[in-house]
C-alpha positions as CSV (number, residue, x, y, z in Angstrom):
1,X,-43.3,-31.2,-8.5
2,X,-41.9,-30.3,-5.0
3,X,-38.4,-31.5,-6.1
4,X,-38.5,-29.3,-9.3
5,X,-39.6,-26.3,-7.3
6,X,-36.8,-26.9,-4.8
7,X,-34.2,-27.2,-7.6
8,X,-35.6,-24.0,-9.2
9,X,-35.5,-22.2,-5.9
10,X,-32.0,-23.3,-5.2
11,X,-30.8,-22.2,-8.6
12,X,-32.5,-18.8,-8.2
13,X,-30.9,-18.3,-4.7
14,X,-27.5,-19.3,-6.1
15,X,-27.8,-16.9,-9.0
16,X,-28.9,-14.1,-6.6
17,X,-25.8,-14.8,-4.4
18,X,-23.6,-14.6,-7.5
19,X,-25.1,-11.4,-8.6
20,X,-24.8,-9.8,-5.2
21,X,-21.1,-10.8,-5.1
22,X,-20.6,-9.2,-8.5
23,X,-22.3,-6.0,-7.3
24,X,-20.0,-6.0,-4.2
25,X,-16.9,-6.3,-6.4
26,X,-18.2,-3.5,-8.7
27,X,-18.8,-1.3,-5.6
28,X,-15.2,-1.9,-4.4
29,X,-13.8,-1.2,-7.9
30,X,-15.8,2.1,-8.0
31,X,-14.5,3.1,-4.6
32,X,-11.0,2.5,-5.7
33,X,-11.6,4.5,-8.9
34,X,-13.0,7.3,-6.8
35,X,-9.8,7.4,-4.7
36,X,-7.7,7.5,-7.8
37,X,-9.8,10.3,-9.3
38,X,-9.6,12.2,-6.0
39,X,-5.8,11.9,-6.2
40,X,-5.7,13.1,-9.8
41,X,-8.0,16.0,-9.0
42,X,-5.7,17.0,-6.1
43,X,-2.7,17.0,-8.4
44,X,-4.5,18.9,-11.1
45,X,-5.7,21.5,-8.6
46,X,-2.1,21.9,-7.2
47,X,-0.7,22.3,-10.8
48,X,-3.5,24.8,-11.6
49,X,-2.7,26.8,-8.4
50,X,1.0,26.9,-9.3
51,X,0.3,28.0,-12.8
52,X,-2.0,30.8,-11.6
53,X,0.6,32.0,-9.1
54,X,3.3,32.0,-11.7
55,X,5.4,29.4,-10.0
56,X,7.4,26.8,-12.0
57,X,5.9,23.3,-11.9
58,X,7.9,20.3,-10.7
59,X,6.7,16.8,-9.8
60,X,8.1,14.1,-7.6
61,X,8.8,10.6,-9.0
62,X,5.5,9.6,-7.3
63,X,3.6,12.1,-9.5
64,X,3.0,14.6,-6.7
65,X,3.5,18.3,-6.9
66,X,6.2,19.3,-4.3
67,X,5.3,22.1,-1.9
68,X,6.3,25.6,-2.7
69,X,7.2,28.2,-0.1
70,X,3.9,30.0,-0.6
71,X,1.6,26.9,-0.4
72,X,2.1,25.0,2.9
73,X,-0.5,22.4,2.0
74,X,1.8,20.6,-0.4
75,X,4.6,18.3,0.9
76,X,8.2,19.0,0.0
77,X,11.7,18.1,1.0
78,X,13.4,20.0,3.8
79,X,15.6,22.9,2.6
80,X,18.7,21.2,4.0
81,X,18.0,18.1,1.8
82,X,19.3,19.4,-1.5
83,X,19.6,15.9,-2.9
84,X,15.9,15.2,-2.5
85,X,15.1,18.7,-3.8
86,X,16.9,18.1,-7.0
87,X,15.9,14.4,-7.4
88,X,13.4,15.4,-10.2
89,X,16.0,17.0,-12.5
90,X,15.6,14.2,-15.0
91,X,11.9,14.8,-15.2
92,X,11.8,18.5,-14.9
93,X,15.2,19.8,-16.0
94,X,17.4,22.0,-13.9
95,X,15.7,23.5,-10.9
96,X,16.6,27.0,-9.6
97,X,18.8,26.9,-6.6
98,X,17.4,27.7,-3.2
99,X,18.3,30.9,-1.5
């Protein structure tokens, strides 16, 4: 009887460990999903801001919205770096030249 109880207890403990590991993996996956959703939300908010301000929308190859001259929170290439500025022409068509 004690041997059966010990086997049952060990099986239960092993199952609990397995379930806890699965819960940890799910938590990690949810955290990664939350980061991705945060990034998508940021891009959507940037696009929305540009649309409301009437600015043309361009995106980098990484899927980010480049900074405009009116919104300093967004990253963009230096004005002297015309090659980087026009690197999205294939995605967004011709870009107005800088003044």
